[in-house]
Phi, psi and omega in degrees: 000133180269127178267123179275150179282328179241094177293158182298334182265019180291143177294150178295157179299160187298328181298318180296317180298318180298315179298316180299315181296320178298318179296315180296316181296320179298318179295318181296315180297318178301312182298316183294316182294320178298316180299314181296318179299313181298316182298317182292325176297324179283320188280330186297309178296323180296318181291326176297316181295319181290329182283339180292135174290132183275000000 
């Protein structure tokens, strides 16, 4: 039986994982910053209205 050095189920090299993780992390950070911006845009006027004495 011939033993291969790289079996088909070998994990990808660390560089690929790093690139994949950077891409995923970038997307998550983009999503979170966008989400925070939208929430602050909604909450800022609401807090101003609530803070005003009626």
